[in-house]
C-alpha positions in Angstrom: 121.1 99.8 87.7 119.5 103.2 86.9 122.9 104.9 87.0 124.4 102.3 84.7 121.4 102.7 82.4 121.8 106.5 82.3 125.5 106.4 81.6 124.9 104.0 78.8 122.0 105.8 77.1 122.1 109.5 78.1 124.8 111.8 76.7 124.1 114.3 79.4 124.6 111.9 82.3 127.5 110.1 80.7 129.3 113.5 80.5 128.1 114.7 83.9 129.0 111.6 85.9 132.4 111.3 84.2 133.2 114.9 85.1 132.3 114.1 88.7 134.6 111.1 88.7 131.7 108.6 89.3 131.8 105.4 87.2 129.7 103.1 89.3 127.5 103.0 92.5 127.8 100.1 94.8 125.0 100.9 97.2 123.0 103.6 98.9 126.0 104.6 100.9 127.4 106.0 97.6 124.4 108.1 96.9 125.9 111.4 98.1 128.8 111.0 95.7 126.4 111.5 92.8 126.0 115.1 91.6 122.7 116.8 91.7 120.5 117.4 88.6 119.1 120.9 88.6 116.1 122.6 87.1 118.4 124.8 85.1 120.1 121.7 83.6 116.7 120.2 82.8 115.8 123.4 80.9 119.1 123.7 79.1 120.0 120.1 78.4 116.7 118.2 78.6 117.0 116.6 75.2 120.5 115.3 76.1 119.0 113.5 79.1 116.6 111.4 77.0 117.6 107.7 76.9 115.4 106.4 74.1 114.7 107.1 70.5 111.9 109.5 69.5 109.9 106.5 68.3 109.8 105.2 71.9 108.5 108.4 73.4 104.8 108.2 74.2 104.3 111.6 75.7 106.2 114.9 76.1 105.1 117.3 78.8 106.3 120.9 78.4 106.2 123.2 81.4 106.4 126.9 81.2 107.0 129.0 84.4 105.8 132.5 84.9 108.7 133.2 87.2 111.4 131.9 85.0 112.9 133.2 81.7 114.6 131.0 79.1 113.6 127.6 77.7 110.8 125.6 79.3 111.2 122.2 80.9 110.4 119.2 78.7 109.9 115.8 80.2 109.8 112.6 78.0 107.9 109.4 78.9 107.7 106.0 77.4 104.6 103.7 77.6 106.3 101.8 80.4 106.9 105.0 82.3 103.2 105.9 82.0 102.2 102.4 83.1 104.1 102.9 86.3 102.1 106.1 86.9 98.8 104.2 86.2 99.8 101.5 88.7 100.5 104.1 91.4 97.3 106.0 90.7 95.4 102.7 90.9 96.8 101.6 94.2 96.7 105.1 95.7 93.1 105.7 94.9 92.1 102.5 96.6 92.5 104.4 99.9 89.6 106.8 99.0 87.4 105.2 96.3 85.7 101.9 95.9 84.2 99.9 93.0 81.0 101.6 91.8 82.0 105.1 93.0 81.9 108.2 90.9 85.1 110.4 91.1 85.0 114.0 89.9 88.5 114.8 88.4 89.0 118.6 88.5 92.3 118.4 86.6 93.3 118.8 82.9 92.3 115.6 81.1 91.3 116.2 77.5 94.8 115.3 76.2 95.7 111.6 76.0 98.0 110.6 78.9 97.4 113.9 80.7 97.1 113.7 84.5 93.3 113.6 84.4 93.2 111.0 81.6 95.7 108.7 83.4 93.7 109.0 86.6 90.4 108.1 84.9 92.1 105.1 83.3 93.5 104.0 86.6 90.1 104.3 88.2 88.6 102.2 85.4 90.9 99.4 86.5 89.0 99.3 89.9 85.5 99.5 88.3 85.3 103.1 89.4 84.0 105.9 87.1 86.3 108.9 86.7 84.6 112.0 85.3 87.0 114.5 83.9 85.8 118.1 84.5 88.9 120.1 84.0 90.3 122.8 86.3 87.8 124.5 88.6 88.9 128.1 88.1 85.2 129.1 88.0 84.0 127.7 91.4 80.4 128.6 90.8 80.3 126.6 87.5 82.2 123.8 89.1 79.9 123.7 92.1 76.9 123.4 89.8 78.5 120.5 88.0 79.4 118.7 91.2 75.9 119.2 92.6 74.4 117.6 89.5 76.9 114.7 89.3 76.7 113.8 93.0 80.2 112.2 93.0 81.6 110.2 95.9 85.1 111.6 95.6 86.7 114.9 94.5 90.2 115.2 93.1 91.8 118.5 92.3 93.9 121.6 93.3 93.5 122.5 97.0 92.3 126.1 96.6 90.0 125.3 93.7 88.2 122.6 95.6 87.9 124.8 98.7 86.4 127.6 96.6 83.8 125.4 94.9 82.7 123.9 98.3 82.3 127.4 99.8 80.4 128.7 96.8 78.2 125.7 96.9 77.3 126.5 100.5 76.5 130.1 99.5 74.3 128.9 96.6 72.8 126.2 98.8 73.8 123.5 96.4 73.8 120.0 97.8 77.2 118.2 97.5 76.4 114.9 99.2 77.4 112.1 99.0 81.0 113.2 98.9 82.9 110.7 101.1 86.6 111.8 100.4 88.7 114.4 98.7 92.2 114.1 97.3 94.1 117.4 97.1 97.0 117.4 94.6 99.1 119.4 92.0 100.1 122.0 94.6 101.2 122.1 98.2 98.4 121.6 100.7 98.0 124.1 103.6 96.9 122.5 106.9 94.3 125.2 107.4 92.7 124.4 104.1 92.6 120.7 104.9 90.9 121.4 108.2 88.4 123.8 106.6 87.4 121.1 104.0 87.0 118.5 106.7 84.8 120.8 108.7 82.7 122.1 105.7 82.3 118.7 104.0 82.5 116.3 106.9 84.6 113.9 105.0 88.1 112.5 104.8 90.7 114.7 103.1 93.8 113.1 101.5 96.9 114.7 100.1 99.2 113.7 97.2 102.7 114.9 96.5 104.0 114.7 93.0 105.4 116.6 90.0 106.0 116.0 86.4 109.6 115.3 87.2 108.6 112.5 89.6 106.4 110.9 86.9 103.2 112.7 88.0 102.9 110.3 91.0 105.2 110.5 94.0 103.7 110.1 97.5 100.1 109.7 98.8 98.3 110.0 102.1 96.8 106.9 103.7 93.8 106.6 106.1 96.0 107.3 109.1 96.8 110.8 107.7 100.3 110.8 109.1 102.3 111.7 106.1 102.4 110.7 102.4 103.8 107.2 101.6 106.5 107.5 98.9 106.2 105.2 95.9 109.5 103.6 96.7 109.5 101.1 93.9 109.7 104.0 91.4 111.2 106.8 93.4 114.2 107.3 95.8 113.6 110.4 98.0 116.3 112.2 100.0 116.1 115.3 102.1 119.2 117.6 101.9 120.2 120.9 103.4 119.3 123.4 100.7 122.4 125.4 101.4 125.1 122.7 101.7 123.5 119.9 99.7 124.4 117.5 102.5 121.8 114.8 103.5 119.9 115.4 106.7 118.5 112.9 109.2 114.9 111.8 109.1 112.7 114.3 110.9 114.9 117.3 109.8 113.5 119.8 107.3 115.2 120.3 104.0 114.9 120.1 100.2 113.3 117.1 98.5 115.7 115.4 96.1 114.4 112.6 93.8 116.0 109.9 91.8 113.7 107.9 89.5 114.3 104.2 89.7 112.3 102.7 86.8 112.0 105.4 84.2 113.4 104.5 80.8 112.5 107.6 78.7 114.1 110.4 80.7 115.4 109.2 84.1 116.5 111.9 86.7 119.4 111.3 89.1 119.2 113.3 92.4 116.9 116.0 91.0 116.6 119.0 93.3 112.8 119.8 93.4 113.1 123.0 95.3 110.3 121.8 97.7 110.7 122.1 101.5 109.8 119.0 103.4 111.0 116.2 105.7 110.9 112.5 105.9 109.1 111.2 108.9 111.0 108.7 111.1 109.6 105.3 112.0 106.6 103.3 110.7 103.2 104.8 110.0 100.4 104.1 112.4 98.7 102.3 109.5 101.4 99.6 109.9 103.3 100.3 106.7 107.1 100.6 106.8 107.1 102.6 103.5 108.8 106.0 104.0 106.6 109.0 104.5 106.9 112.6 103.5 105.5 115.2 105.9 103.3 118.1 104.7 105.3 120.0 102.0 105.8 123.6 103.1 106.1 125.1 99.7 108.9 126.3 97.5 112.2 127.2 99.1 112.8 130.0 96.6 109.5 131.5 97.6 110.5 132.4 101.1 111.0 136.2 101.3 113.3 137.9 103.8 111.9 141.2 105.1 113.9 144.2 106.1 113.7 143.3 109.8 115.1 139.8 109.1 111.8 138.0 109.4 111.0 135.4 106.8 107.6 135.3 105.1 106.2 132.7 102.7 102.9 132.0 101.0 102.2 129.1 103.4 102.5 131.6 106.3 99.6 133.6 104.8 97.6 130.5 103.8 97.6 129.1 107.4 96.2 132.4 108.7 93.7 133.2 105.9 92.1 130.0 104.7 90.4 129.5 108.0 88.2 132.5 107.1 85.1 130.8 105.8 84.1 133.5 103.3 87.5 133.5 101.5 87.8 131.7 98.2 91.4 132.6 97.1 93.9 135.5 97.3 97.0 136.8 95.6 99.9 138.3 97.6 102.8 140.6 96.6 105.5 142.5 98.4 106.4 146.0 97.1 108.4 148.9 98.5 106.6 152.1 99.4 109.3 154.6 100.3 111.1 153.2 103.4 108.2 150.8 104.2 107.4 147.4 102.8 103.8 146.9 101.7 102.1 143.5 101.6 99.4 143.8 99.0 96.6 141.3 99.0 93.8 140.8 96.4 91.0 138.8 98.0 88.5 136.7 96.2 85.5 136.3 98.5 82.0 134.8 98.7 79.6 137.4 97.3 78.3 139.7 100.0 81.2 138.9 102.4 84.0 141.2 101.2 84.0 143.6 104.1 83.8 140.8 106.7 86.6 138.8 105.0 88.8 141.9 104.8 88.3 142.7 108.4 89.1 139.2 109.5 92.1 139.0 107.2 93.7 142.2 108.6 93.0 141.2 112.1 94.6 137.8 111.8 97.7 139.1 109.9 98.4 142.0 112.1 98.7 139.6 115.1 101.8 138.1 113.5 105.3 139.2 114.6 106.5 139.4 111.0 103.7 141.9 110.2 104.8 144.6 112.6 107.0 146.4 110.1 104.6 145.8 107.1 101.9 148.0 105.7 99.0 145.7 104.7 96.8 146.9 101.8 93.8 145.0 100.4 91.8 145.1 97.3 89.0 142.8 96.2 88.6 140.8 93.0 85.4 141.6 91.1 84.6 138.1 90.0 84.7 134.8 92.0 87.3 133.2 89.7 90.3 131.5 91.3 93.9 131.0 90.0 94.5 128.3 87.4 98.0 127.4 88.4 100.3 127.1 91.4 100.2 130.2 93.6 103.1 132.5 94.4 104.1 135.2 96.8 105.3 137.8 94.3 108.2 140.1 95.3 108.3 143.5 93.5 110.5 145.3 96.0 113.4 145.7 93.6 111.4 146.2 90.5 109.4 149.0 89.1 105.9 149.4 90.7 103.7 146.8 88.9 100.6 148.5 90.0 
C-alpha cells in the first residue's frame, strides 16, 4: 500500500521505481526488488519525495551535517505523521514512567512539534509531567536543575546524562528519586549504560530512532534484551553494507527502514548507515515484536589503520567511559610522519585530569589496534560536553588541523 501511495503521489518514487522496473509489490518476498533510497538522494531530491501539498505539511525538520557538504536533509511531516510519533512515545514511555511522575526532558523542545515538545505532550496523555530543559551541554548547570526538580525519570543524550550524573556526584548534589533513565538521540555504549546503572542505581533504557524514521523507531523494554521496533509504522531490514543483500536475523549489517504509515514524506528502503542486527526469536518479556540489538555506530565512521586494524568511536567509548572521572572526549586521527597519532581531548571532573589521563592511556595501550598508534592527550578547560552526535574525526589525508 505504501509503495502504491508513493508511486501515485511522489514524483521521485514514480520515476525511481519505474527505472527499476518495479510496478507493484505482492508481498515481503518482493522487498529486495525495491531499490534503496540513499542519504544523497534525500539531500538532492527531498522536495520531489513529498507526497502532499504544502498546506498539509505540519512540520519541516532540516538537518545539517558537519561532515557533509552540499544541501541539508529536509524531512516533511503531516499532522497524522506526528500523531503516530506521539502514540509511539506514549506507549514506549509506559515502560519507565507512571502517572504522577516527573520526567526531565534533556532534549530540544522549545519549537512546536520538536522532539522534546512531542515527548512532553505524549507524557501528558498518561498524566505524567514532562519538564523540557533542553540539551545538557553544561553538565554542572543541568545537575543543579535536576537536583532542584527531583524528577523520577531522565531522558536525553547518553554522554550528556552521564556527565551531569558524574558532576552531581562531584558537587554532592542529591539526584534521588530517579527511578529510570532513557538514553536516545545517539548510539548508546554498553560501558556508559553500565556506568549509569552503577552510579544511579536505576534502570537504564535505550531508544533507537532518527528523523528519517519519524523520530521514533525502537525502544527497550524491562527485559533489556534489545529494542522493540515500532512495526506498525516501520519495516526494518538488515543488509550487507557492501552488497546490499539481506542478511539473516542475528547477523550484523546496515539498518534499512521503510516507513509504512507516513503520508507527508514516506521513505522506501532508506539506508540509515547504522550498524546493527535483528535479534532472533521472541523477547524474554514475551513479546514477538522484532528487536534491534545495541547499535554499534555509523558504518562510515569505522577507520582502517595502516596495519589493517579497524577503529571506531564505539571501540574508544567502551574502554573510556568506565573511567568514573571522565565526562566526555573528542577523538581524531592524524598523520605524524610515518606514524599515526590518535589525539584525544578529555573533559574530566575537576581535579581528576591526571588520574583520568593515566587510566585512559593505560586502558587504550592494552588494545591490539593501539600497538602502531601514538596516543596524545590534551584536556578541555571547561566541563562542557558536545551538543550533537559524536564522531571519530580522520585528518590523515588533510592538512594538519591543529
